VEXDREN-2710 file (C-alpha; in Angstrom, 1 decimal):
% VEXDREN-2710
k/r/px/py/pz
1/MET/87.7/98.9/109.5
2/LYS/89.2/101.2/112.1
3/LYS/91.6/103.8/110.9
4/HIS/95.0/103.6/112.3
5/GLN/96.3/106.8/113.9
6/THR/100.1/107.1/113.8
7/PRO/101.4/109.1/116.8
8/GLY/103.4/112.2/116.3
9/LYS/103.0/115.7/114.8
10/PRO/101.9/115.6/111.1
11/LEU/104.6/117.9/109.9
12/LEU/107.3/116.0/111.7
13/LEU/106.1/112.7/110.3
14/THR/105.9/114.3/106.8
15/PHE/109.5/115.4/107.2
16/ALA/110.6/112.0/108.5
17/ALA/109.0/110.3/105.6
18/LEU/111.4/112.0/103.2
19/GLY/114.3/110.1/104.7
20/VAL/112.8/106.6/104.6
21/VAL/109.9/106.4/102.1
22/TYR/111.3/108.4/99.2
23/GLY/114.9/107.4/99.1
24/ASP/114.5/104.9/96.2
25/ILE/112.2/106.9/93.9
26/GLY/114.0/110.1/94.9
27/THR/117.3/108.9/93.4
28/SER/115.9/107.7/90.1
29/PRO/117.0/111.0/88.3
30/LEU/120.5/109.8/88.6
31/TYR/120.0/107.2/85.9
32/ALA/116.4/107.0/84.5
33/LEU/116.4/109.7/81.8
34/ARG/120.0/108.7/80.8
35/GLU/118.8/105.2/80.0
36/CYS/116.2/106.6/77.5
37/PHE/118.8/108.4/75.4
38/TYR/122.0/106.6/76.0
39/GLY/122.9/102.9/75.4
40/GLU/122.2/100.0/73.1
41/HIS/118.5/100.6/72.6
42/SER/118.4/104.4/73.2
43/THR/116.3/106.7/71.1
44/ALA/117.5/109.7/69.0
45/ILE/117.7/113.0/70.7
46/ASN/115.3/115.5/69.0
47/ASP/112.5/117.7/70.1
48/GLU/109.7/115.2/69.5
49/ASN/111.5/112.4/71.3
50/VAL/112.6/114.5/74.3
51/LEU/109.1/115.9/74.7
52/GLY/107.5/112.5/74.2
53/ILE/109.6/110.8/76.8
54/LEU/109.2/113.6/79.3
55/SER/105.5/113.3/78.8
56/LEU/105.7/109.6/79.5
57/ILE/107.6/110.3/82.7
58/PHE/105.1/112.9/83.9
59/TRP/102.1/110.7/83.3
60/SER/103.7/107.6/84.7
61/LEU/104.4/109.5/88.0
62/VAL/100.8/110.8/88.0
63/LEU/99.0/107.5/87.1
64/ILE/101.2/105.0/89.0
65/ILE/102.5/106.8/92.0
66/SER/100.0/109.7/92.6
67/LEU/96.7/108.0/91.6
68/LYS/97.4/104.3/92.1
69/TYR/99.5/104.2/95.2
70/LEU/99.1/107.5/97.0
71/LEU/95.3/107.9/96.5
72/LEU/94.1/104.3/96.1
73/ILE/96.4/101.5/97.4
74/LEU/97.2/103.4/100.6
75/ARG/93.5/103.2/101.5
76/ALA/94.1/99.4/102.1
77/ASP/95.7/99.5/105.5
78/ASN/95.7/96.6/107.9
79/GLN/95.5/98.4/111.2
80/GLY/97.8/101.0/109.7
81/GLU/100.3/98.5/108.3
82/GLY/101.0/98.4/104.5
83/GLY/102.8/96.3/102.0
84/ILE/101.9/93.3/99.9
85/LEU/101.6/90.9/102.8
86/ALA/99.3/93.2/104.7
87/LEU/97.2/93.6/101.6
88/MET/97.1/89.9/101.0
89/HIS/95.9/89.2/104.6
90/LEU/93.2/91.9/104.3
91/ILE/91.5/90.0/101.5
92/LEU/92.6/86.4/102.3
93/PRO/89.5/84.1/103.0
94/GLU/89.5/82.4/106.3
95/GLU/91.0/78.9/106.7
96/GLY/88.5/76.4/105.3
97/LYS/86.5/78.9/103.3
98/LYS/86.9/79.3/99.5
99/PRO/90.1/77.1/99.5
100/ARG/90.9/77.7/95.8
101/GLN/90.6/81.4/96.1
102/ARG/92.6/81.4/99.3
103/THR/95.4/79.4/97.7
104/LEU/95.5/81.6/94.7
105/ILE/95.6/84.8/96.8
106/LEU/98.2/83.3/99.1
107/MET/100.5/82.2/96.3
108/LEU/100.2/85.6/94.5
109/GLY/101.0/87.5/97.7
110/LEU/104.0/85.3/98.6
111/PHE/105.4/85.6/95.1
112/GLY/104.9/89.3/95.1
113/ALA/106.8/89.4/98.4
114/ALA/109.6/87.2/97.0
115/LEU/110.0/89.6/94.1
116/LEU/110.8/92.5/96.5
117/TYR/114.0/90.7/97.6
118/GLY/115.3/91.1/94.1
119/ASP/114.6/94.8/94.4
120/GLY/116.4/94.7/97.7
121/ILE/119.5/93.4/96.0
122/LEU/119.5/95.5/92.9
123/THR/118.5/98.9/94.4
124/PRO/121.6/99.4/96.6
125/ALA/123.9/98.3/93.7
126/ILE/122.4/100.5/91.0
127/SER/121.9/103.5/93.3
128/VAL/125.4/103.7/94.8
129/LEU/127.0/102.8/91.4
130/SER/125.2/105.6/89.6
131/ALA/126.2/108.1/92.3
132/VAL/129.9/107.2/92.3
133/GLU/129.9/107.3/88.5
134/GLY/129.9/111.0/88.8
135/LEU/133.7/110.7/89.2
136/GLN/133.8/110.1/85.4
137/ILE/132.8/113.8/84.9
138/ILE/135.6/115.0/87.1
139/GLY/138.2/112.9/85.3
140/PRO/138.1/109.9/83.0
141/HIS/141.1/108.4/84.7
142/LEU/139.0/107.9/87.9
143/ASP/136.8/105.4/86.1
144/GLN/138.8/102.5/87.4
145/TYR/138.0/103.4/91.0
146/ILE/134.2/103.4/90.6
147/VAL/133.6/99.7/91.3
148/PRO/136.1/99.5/94.3
149/ILE/134.6/102.6/95.9
150/THR/131.1/101.3/95.4
151/VAL/132.1/97.9/97.0
152/VAL/133.6/99.8/100.0
153/ILE/130.5/101.9/100.5
154/LEU/128.3/98.9/100.4
155/PHE/130.4/97.0/102.9
156/GLY/130.1/100.0/105.2
157/LEU/126.4/100.3/104.6
158/PHE/125.6/96.6/105.5
159/GLY/128.1/96.8/108.4
160/LEU/126.1/99.5/110.0
161/GLN/122.8/97.6/109.9
162/LYS/123.4/96.0/113.3
163/TYR/123.1/99.4/114.9
164/GLY/119.6/99.9/113.5
165/THR/118.1/102.8/111.5
166/GLY/117.0/104.5/114.7
167/ARG/120.5/105.7/115.5
168/VAL/121.2/107.2/112.1
169/GLY/117.7/107.9/111.0
170/THR/117.8/111.5/112.3
171/LEU/120.3/112.3/109.6
172/PHE/118.2/110.9/106.8
173/SER/115.5/113.5/106.4
174/PRO/117.7/116.6/106.5
175/ILE/119.9/115.1/103.8
176/MET/116.9/114.1/101.6
177/LEU/115.4/117.6/102.1
178/VAL/118.6/119.1/100.8
179/TRP/118.6/116.5/98.0
180/PHE/115.1/117.3/96.8
181/ILE/115.7/121.1/97.0
182/SER/118.9/120.5/94.9
183/LEU/117.0/118.5/92.4
184/SER/114.5/121.4/92.0
185/ILE/117.2/124.1/91.7
186/LEU/119.2/122.2/89.2
187/GLY/116.1/121.6/87.1
188/ILE/114.7/125.1/87.3
189/ALA/118.0/126.6/86.0
190/LYS/117.8/124.7/82.8
191/ILE/114.0/125.0/82.4
192/ILE/114.3/128.8/82.5
193/GLN/116.8/128.6/79.6
194/THR/114.5/126.3/77.5
195/PRO/110.9/126.8/78.8
196/GLU/109.3/125.1/75.7
197/VAL/110.2/121.8/77.4
198/LEU/107.1/122.3/79.6
199/ALA/104.9/121.5/76.6
200/ALA/105.6/117.8/77.6
201/LEU/102.8/118.2/80.3
202/ASN/100.4/117.6/77.4
203/PRO/99.7/113.8/77.1
204/PHE/99.6/114.3/73.3
205/TYR/103.4/114.1/73.2
206/ALA/103.4/110.7/75.1
207/VAL/100.7/109.2/72.8
208/SER/102.4/110.6/69.7
209/PHE/105.8/109.1/70.7
210/LEU/104.3/105.6/71.3
211/TRP/102.4/105.8/68.0
212/ARG/105.4/107.0/66.1
213/GLU/107.9/104.5/67.5
214/GLY/105.5/101.5/67.5
215/TRP/106.9/98.3/69.2
216/MET/110.3/99.9/69.3
217/SER/108.9/102.2/72.1
218/LEU/109.0/99.2/74.4
219/PHE/112.8/99.6/74.8
220/VAL/112.3/103.2/75.9
221/LEU/109.3/102.3/78.2
222/GLY/111.7/99.9/80.0
223/ALA/113.8/102.9/80.9
224/VAL/110.9/105.2/81.6
225/PHE/109.7/102.7/84.2
226/LEU/112.8/103.4/86.3
227/VAL/111.2/106.7/87.4
228/VAL/108.5/104.8/89.3
229/THR/110.6/102.1/91.0
230/GLY/110.0/102.5/94.7
231/GLY/106.3/102.7/94.5
232/GLU/105.8/99.6/96.6
233/ALA/108.0/101.1/99.3
234/LEU/105.4/103.9/99.7
235/TYR/102.9/101.3/100.7
236/ALA/105.2/99.1/102.7
237/ASP/106.3/102.0/104.9
238/MET/102.8/103.3/105.7
239/GLY/102.9/101.6/109.2
240/HIS/105.8/103.8/110.2
241/PHE/104.4/107.2/109.2
242/GLY/100.7/106.9/108.3
243/ARG/99.0/107.6/105.1
244/LYS/98.7/111.4/105.3
245/PRO/102.3/112.3/106.0
246/ILE/103.4/110.1/103.0
247/GLN/100.9/111.8/100.8
248/GLN/101.8/115.3/101.9
249/ALA/105.6/114.7/101.4
250/TRP/104.9/113.5/97.9
251/PHE/102.6/116.2/96.7
252/MET/104.3/119.1/98.5
253/LEU/107.9/118.3/97.7
254/VAL/108.9/115.0/96.2
255/LEU/106.8/115.1/93.0
256/PRO/107.5/118.7/92.1
257/SER/111.3/118.2/92.7
258/LEU/111.4/115.1/90.5
259/LEU/109.4/116.7/87.7
260/LEU/111.5/119.8/87.7
261/ASN/114.7/117.8/87.6
262/TYR/113.5/115.5/84.8
263/PHE/112.3/118.4/82.8
264/GLY/115.6/120.2/83.5
265/GLN/117.5/117.2/82.1
266/GLY/115.3/117.2/79.1
267/ALA/116.0/120.9/78.5
268/LEU/119.7/120.2/78.8
269/LEU/119.6/117.4/76.2
270/LEU/117.8/119.7/73.7
271/ASN/120.7/122.0/73.8
272/HIS/123.5/119.5/74.4
273/PRO/122.7/116.0/73.1
274/GLU/126.3/115.0/73.5
275/TRP/125.8/115.0/77.3
276/ALA/123.3/112.1/77.2
277/VAL/126.0/109.9/78.8
278/ASN/125.2/111.5/82.2
279/PRO/122.7/114.4/81.9
280/PHE/122.1/114.6/85.7
281/TYR/125.6/115.6/86.7
282/HIS/125.9/117.9/83.6
283/LEU/123.0/120.0/85.2
284/ALA/125.5/121.3/87.8
285/PRO/128.1/123.9/87.2
286/SER/131.7/122.7/87.5
287/TRP/132.2/124.2/91.0
288/ALA/129.2/122.2/92.3
289/LEU/130.1/118.9/90.8
290/THR/132.1/117.5/93.8
291/PRO/129.5/118.5/96.4
292/LEU/126.8/117.1/94.2
293/ILE/128.6/113.7/93.9
294/ILE/128.9/113.6/97.7
295/LEU/125.2/114.5/98.2
296/SER/124.2/111.9/95.6
297/THR/126.2/109.2/97.3
298/LEU/124.6/110.1/100.7
299/ALA/121.1/110.1/99.0
300/THR/121.7/106.7/97.4
301/ILE/123.0/105.2/100.7
302/ILE/119.8/106.4/102.3
303/ALA/117.7/104.9/99.5
304/SER/119.6/101.7/99.9
305/GLN/119.0/101.8/103.7
306/ALA/115.3/102.0/103.2
307/ILE/115.2/99.0/100.9
308/ILE/117.4/96.9/103.2
309/SER/115.2/97.8/106.2
310/GLY/112.2/96.9/104.1
311/ALA/113.7/93.4/103.4
312/PHE/114.3/93.0/107.2
313/SER/110.7/93.9/108.0
314/LEU/109.3/91.7/105.2
315/THR/111.3/88.7/106.5
316/PHE/110.2/89.4/110.1
317/GLN/106.6/89.3/109.0
318/ALA/107.1/86.1/107.0
319/VAL/108.8/84.4/109.9
320/GLN/106.0/85.4/112.3
321/LEU/103.4/84.1/109.8
322/ASN/105.3/80.8/109.4
323/TYR/106.1/81.4/105.7
324/LEU/109.8/81.1/106.5
325/PRO/111.7/79.3/109.2
326/ARG/112.6/81.0/112.5
327/LEU/115.6/83.3/112.2
328/LYS/117.7/85.2/114.7
329/ILE/115.9/88.6/115.0
330/LEU/117.4/91.6/116.9
331/HIS/115.1/94.5/117.7
332/THR/117.2/97.6/117.4
333/SER/114.8/100.1/119.0
334/LYS/112.9/99.9/122.3
335/ILE/110.6/102.7/121.2
336/ALA/110.0/102.3/117.4
337/ARG/108.2/99.2/116.4
338/GLY/109.2/97.4/113.3
339/GLN/112.9/98.3/113.5
340/VAL/114.6/94.9/113.3
341/PHE/117.9/93.4/112.2
342/LEU/118.4/89.9/110.9
343/PRO/122.1/88.9/110.7
344/LYS/121.6/86.0/108.2
345/VAL/119.5/88.1/105.8
346/ASN/122.0/91.0/106.1
347/ARG/124.9/88.7/105.1
348/LEU/123.0/87.2/102.2
349/LEU/122.0/90.7/100.9
350/LEU/125.6/91.9/101.2
351/VAL/127.0/88.9/99.3
352/ALA/124.3/89.2/96.6
353/THR/124.6/93.0/96.2
354/ILE/128.5/92.9/96.0
355/GLY/128.1/90.0/93.5
356/VAL/125.8/92.1/91.4
357/VAL/128.2/95.1/91.3
358/LEU/131.1/92.9/90.3
359/MET/129.0/91.1/87.7
360/PHE/127.4/94.1/86.0
361/GLN/130.2/96.7/86.6
362/THR/128.1/99.8/85.6
363/SER/124.7/101.2/86.5
364/ALA/123.8/101.2/82.8
365/ASN/124.3/97.4/82.7
366/LEU/122.4/97.1/86.0
367/ALA/119.5/99.1/84.6
368/VAL/118.9/96.3/82.1
369/ALA/118.2/93.9/85.0
370/TYR/116.3/96.4/87.1
371/GLY/112.6/96.7/86.8
372/ILE/111.2/93.3/85.7
373/ALA/110.6/92.1/89.3
374/ILE/109.0/95.3/90.3
375/THR/106.6/95.3/87.3
376/VAL/105.4/91.8/88.2
377/THR/104.9/92.9/91.9
378/MET/102.8/95.9/90.6
379/LEU/100.7/93.6/88.5
380/ILE/100.0/91.4/91.5
381/THR/99.2/94.5/93.6
382/ASP/96.6/95.4/90.9
383/ILE/94.9/92.1/91.2
384/LEU/94.9/92.1/95.0
385/ALA/93.7/95.7/95.0
386/PHE/90.6/94.7/92.9
387/HIS/89.6/92.3/95.6
388/ALA/90.2/95.0/98.2
389/MET/87.8/97.4/96.3
390/ARG/85.1/94.7/96.2
391/ARG/85.5/93.1/99.6
392/LEU/86.8/95.8/101.9
393/TRP/85.3/99.0/100.4
394/HIS/82.3/97.3/98.8
395/TRP/82.7/99.2/95.5
396/LYS/80.4/98.2/92.7
397/ARG/81.9/96.0/90.0
398/TRP/81.3/98.6/87.3
399/ILE/83.5/101.0/89.4
400/ALA/86.2/98.6/90.5
401/LEU/86.7/96.8/87.2
402/PRO/87.5/99.9/84.9
403/ILE/89.9/101.3/87.5
404/THR/91.7/97.9/87.8
405/LEU/91.8/97.5/84.0
406/LEU/93.4/101.0/83.6
407/PHE/96.2/100.2/86.0
408/LEU/96.6/96.7/84.5
409/LEU/96.9/98.3/81.1
410/VAL/99.6/100.7/82.2
411/ASP/101.5/98.0/84.2
412/LEU/101.2/95.4/81.5
413/ALA/102.8/97.9/79.0
414/PHE/105.7/98.4/81.4
415/PHE/105.9/94.6/82.0
416/SER/106.1/94.0/78.3
417/ALA/108.9/96.6/78.0
418/ASN/110.9/95.0/80.9
419/ALA/110.3/91.5/79.6
420/LEU/112.6/92.4/76.8
421/LYS/115.4/92.7/79.4
422/ILE/115.1/89.1/80.7
423/VAL/117.8/87.6/78.5
424/GLN/120.2/90.5/79.1
425/GLY/120.0/90.5/82.9
426/GLY/116.4/90.6/84.0
427/TRP/116.6/86.8/84.7
428/PHE/118.7/87.6/87.8
429/PRO/116.0/89.2/90.1
430/LEU/113.4/86.7/88.7
431/LEU/115.7/83.8/89.7
432/ILE/116.1/85.3/93.2
433/ALA/112.3/85.6/93.4
434/PHE/111.5/82.1/92.2
435/GLY/114.1/80.7/94.6
436/ILE/112.6/82.5/97.6
437/PHE/109.1/81.7/96.6
438/PHE/109.9/78.0/96.2
439/ALA/111.5/78.1/99.7
440/MET/108.4/79.7/101.2
441/ARG/106.1/77.4/99.4
442/THR/108.2/74.3/100.5
443/TRP/108.3/75.6/104.0
444/ILE/104.5/75.9/104.2
445/LYS/103.9/72.6/102.6
446/GLY/106.6/70.9/104.7
447/ARG/105.3/72.2/108.0
448/LYS/101.7/71.2/107.1
449/TYR/102.9/67.7/106.2
450/MET/105.1/67.4/109.3
451/GLY/102.1/68.4/111.4
452/LYS/100.1/65.5/109.9
453/GLN/103.0/63.2/110.7
454/MET/103.4/64.5/114.3
455/ALA/99.6/64.0/114.8
456/LYS/100.2/60.2/114.4
457/PHE/102.2/60.3/117.7
458/SER/99.5/62.3/119.5
459/GLN/95.8/62.3/120.3
460/PRO/93.1/65.0/120.9
461/LEU/94.0/66.9/124.1
462/HIS/90.5/66.7/125.6
463/ASP/90.5/62.9/125.2
464/PHE/94.0/62.7/126.8
465/VAL/92.9/64.7/129.9
466/ALA/89.6/62.9/130.3
467/GLU/91.4/59.5/130.3
468/PHE/94.5/60.6/132.3
469/ASP/95.1/59.0/135.7
470/ARG/97.7/60.8/137.9
471/SER/98.1/57.9/140.3
472/LYS/99.9/55.9/137.6
473/TYR/102.8/58.4/137.5
474/LEU/105.4/59.8/139.9
475/PRO/104.5/63.3/141.0
476/ALA/107.0/66.1/140.3
477/LYS/107.1/69.5/142.0
478/GLY/106.7/72.8/140.0
479/THR/105.1/73.6/136.7
480/ALA/105.8/72.1/133.3
481/ILE/105.1/74.2/130.3
482/TYR/104.7/72.2/127.1
483/MET/105.1/74.4/124.0
484/SER/103.0/73.2/121.1
485/ALA/102.0/74.2/117.6
486/SER/98.4/73.4/118.5
487/ILE/96.8/73.1/121.9
488/LEU/94.1/71.0/120.4
489/ASN/96.4/68.0/120.3
490/THR/98.5/66.4/123.1
491/PRO/102.2/67.5/122.8
492/VAL/104.4/64.7/121.6
493/ALA/107.0/65.8/124.2
494/LEU/104.5/65.0/127.0
495/ILE/103.6/61.6/125.6
496/HIS/107.3/60.6/125.3
497/ASN/108.1/62.0/128.7
498/LEU/105.3/59.9/130.3
499/GLN/106.4/56.8/128.4
500/HIS/110.1/57.0/129.3
501/ASN/110.2/58.9/132.6
502/GLN/106.8/58.1/134.2
503/VAL/106.7/61.5/135.8
504/ILE/104.0/64.2/135.8
505/HIS/104.4/67.7/137.2
506/LYS/102.0/69.1/139.8
507/ARG/100.8/71.7/137.2
508/VAL/101.0/71.3/133.5
509/ILE/100.5/74.2/131.0
510/PHE/100.0/73.5/127.3
511/LEU/101.2/76.7/125.6
512/GLU/100.5/77.7/122.0
513/ILE/101.9/81.0/120.6
514/GLY/99.8/81.8/117.5
515/THR/100.2/84.6/115.0
516/LYS/97.0/86.3/113.8
517/ASN/96.6/87.6/110.2
518/GLN/96.7/91.1/111.5
519/PRO/99.6/93.4/112.6
520/ARG/98.7/93.7/116.3
521/VAL/96.5/92.1/118.9
522/ALA/95.0/94.1/121.8
523/SER/96.7/93.2/125.1
524/VAL/93.3/92.4/126.6
525/ASN/92.7/89.7/124.0
526/ARG/96.3/88.4/124.0
527/ILE/96.0/85.5/126.4
528/THR/93.3/82.9/126.9
529/VAL/93.5/80.4/129.7
530/ASP/91.4/77.2/129.9
531/ASP/91.4/75.1/133.1
532/MET/91.0/71.5/131.9
533/GLY/91.0/70.0/135.4
534/LYS/93.4/67.4/136.9
535/GLY/96.1/70.1/137.1
536/PHE/96.1/70.7/133.3
537/TYR/95.8/74.2/131.8
538/ARG/95.5/75.2/128.1
539/VAL/97.0/78.6/127.3
540/LEU/96.6/80.3/123.9
541/VAL/98.7/83.4/123.3
542/LYS/98.0/85.5/120.2
543/TYR/100.4/88.0/118.6
544/GLY/100.1/90.1/115.4
545/TYR/102.6/89.5/112.7
546/SER/104.3/92.9/113.4
547/GLU/104.7/92.2/117.1
548/VAL/107.5/90.8/119.2
549/VAL/106.9/87.6/121.1
550/ASN/108.0/88.3/124.7
551/MET/108.0/85.2/126.9
552/LYS/108.8/87.3/130.0
553/ASN/105.6/89.4/129.5
554/ILE/103.6/86.2/128.9
555/LEU/104.8/84.7/132.2
556/ARG/104.3/88.0/134.0
557/THR/100.7/88.2/132.7
558/LEU/100.0/84.6/133.7
559/LYS/101.3/85.3/137.2
560/GLN/99.2/88.4/137.7
561/ASN/95.9/87.0/136.3
562/ASN/95.8/83.2/136.5
563/PHE/98.7/81.7/138.4
564/PRO/99.7/84.0/141.4
565/LYS/102.0/81.3/142.8
566/LEU/103.9/80.7/139.6
567/LYS/107.6/81.1/140.1
568/ASN/110.4/81.1/137.5
569/LYS/112.6/78.7/139.5
570/ASP/109.8/76.1/139.5
571/LEU/109.3/76.2/135.7
572/THR/110.4/73.6/133.2
573/PHE/109.9/74.1/129.4
574/PHE/109.4/71.0/127.4
575/LEU/110.0/71.1/123.6
576/SER/109.9/68.5/120.8
577/ARG/113.0/68.3/118.7
578/GLN/112.2/66.7/115.4
579/THR/114.8/64.8/113.4
580/LEU/113.7/64.8/109.8
581/ILE/114.1/61.7/107.6
582/ALA/113.7/62.3/103.8
583/ASN/111.4/59.9/101.9
584/ALA/110.4/61.1/98.4
585/ARG/107.7/58.5/98.3
586/GLU/105.8/60.3/101.0
587/GLY/104.5/63.9/101.1
588/LEU/107.3/66.0/99.6
589/THR/109.3/65.5/96.4
590/ARG/113.0/64.8/96.6
591/LEU/113.9/68.4/95.9
592/GLU/111.3/69.7/98.4
593/ASP/112.7/67.2/101.0
594/SER/116.2/68.6/100.6
595/VAL/115.1/72.2/100.7
596/PHE/112.8/71.7/103.7
597/ILE/115.4/69.8/105.7
598/PHE/118.0/72.5/104.9
599/LEU/115.6/75.2/106.0
600/ARG/114.9/73.3/109.3
601/SER/118.5/72.7/110.0
602/ASN/119.4/76.4/109.6
603/SER/116.4/77.8/111.5
604/THR/116.8/79.2/115.0
605/GLY/115.7/76.9/117.7
606/ALA/112.7/77.6/119.9
607/THR/114.8/78.1/123.0
608/ARG/116.8/80.9/121.4
609/TYR/113.9/82.4/119.4
610/TYR/111.6/82.7/122.4
611/GLN/114.5/83.5/124.7
612/LEU/113.7/80.7/127.1
613/PRO/115.9/80.2/130.1
614/VAL/118.4/77.6/128.8
615/GLY/118.8/75.8/132.1
616/ARG/115.1/75.2/132.4
617/VAL/114.5/73.6/128.9
618/PHE/114.0/69.9/128.4
619/GLU/113.9/68.7/124.8
620/VAL/112.4/65.4/123.7
621/GLY/113.5/64.0/120.3
622/VAL/111.2/62.4/117.7
623/GLN/111.9/61.2/114.2
624/VAL/109.6/62.5/111.4
625/VAL/109.5/61.1/107.9
626/VAL/109.0/63.9/105.3
END
């Protein structure tokens, strides 16, 4: 496997990674330790408990983020791209081979991706709420303004998405650099006053706490897990920055800053247990409180931006791979790949996020719902990573299995802790995930079944060309391009056109645009042209799932290499427009019928999606029973 080289100077990429990759995990100090010592299931504040929980935080960051993600999972890059879909496609058996294993890996990968949407809804809500809640420290009377201010900030954040992260991205890294430096300074000041808190580096305190508390420790583990949320983002953003810059940013700045701040909050609580309601803001002197609230709000906006952008990228990949219907996709940067904006997804995220804020009201209430979806995603990543160790890196079973079991043990402990939250609010992100997973599964199943139904109207393309007699039809000038899901079969649009209009163009191109299970396809391998004779040509165009389909470039390449006399004014694009008829007795269930037809009716048409010239598109209708 070739190693992907991300362009740019390493230090600049490391600096840039601060503003995008580490926003989520970098803002966890706002609420993570507070949830351990304040709330319905909080633990008592004493030396043993504070040191035990700090030790759990330290070793969670080391085992899950440093070892699992930074040193292991980031090795699994699909041409430099990361994320659960990239990992899934690295180990996915080819079509027709090991069907059961392929189906299992596909379903696991899709469900893991669906779970990330729940994170994309909860992260902006809990991050911005926790930052604005600093107003309570300034004055209790300001409490009534927290939710309205949060809603206004979120409206502004989602409203800016259409401009793309590229225009405001230059502000992210400097702010996050100031944020992490501030975390360090705030923590160091308290650690100096109570240096004995550093004893928590000893894992004995973590083990002792778990042993002493027994099953009750699960409630605290659910809060401790909040320190590692954002781990999946490290992997998903690898394609933008590369593995080394992400690793360097973590070990050089992010990890030390987080640990210093958590330990500083622990030292504060040892001396002032009454400040457990918000230990983060009590780290700051009174004169610095207002600037810190402003900085925290900016940091949480950046953290939210990274998650929202990740949801856009994930949806874009899913659309390209035909796991979701076509959606309107705007590319917000001509230089940086992967910067996309999806208006429908943005609106849905906005409504869901505002709804979550209004439903839960406080970050403490939201923390109850936060975490369960991410733990399940991490468990799925463990399983997929085991296959990567065996299939990609060819590790021996006796090496891969113990490593996988170690990570599964840790993640299962956190999953068990977060499972206790399901009734209190953890059901919400799971409901979102199951809904999206069902939609993706139904879309895949529906498209497959619809393809079988469409095949009834068609015949193998080779047979059609071999039997075709041009003398039976009226000749038409120019070139007809029939877009098809498969160039192995005769397009239904052509068959219906011949039946009803009795016309055949001088040159006919059967065009299939396929998406490979890899991020990018080399330009030299993108287009394959097959001259079938009698004026028929079969053209296969291949794109990676992270690439933009560009019809102008396709036509330009065809003109330069295969059809020098091809002129845009002589082109006519023929498309099939399917009208779906529900029939629960065939193919799909009644619910799947309804969902599939809804998805089809709300998808972006081929003309708009591929940016075809509207005046040169001819659509042929056909009814399909699903």
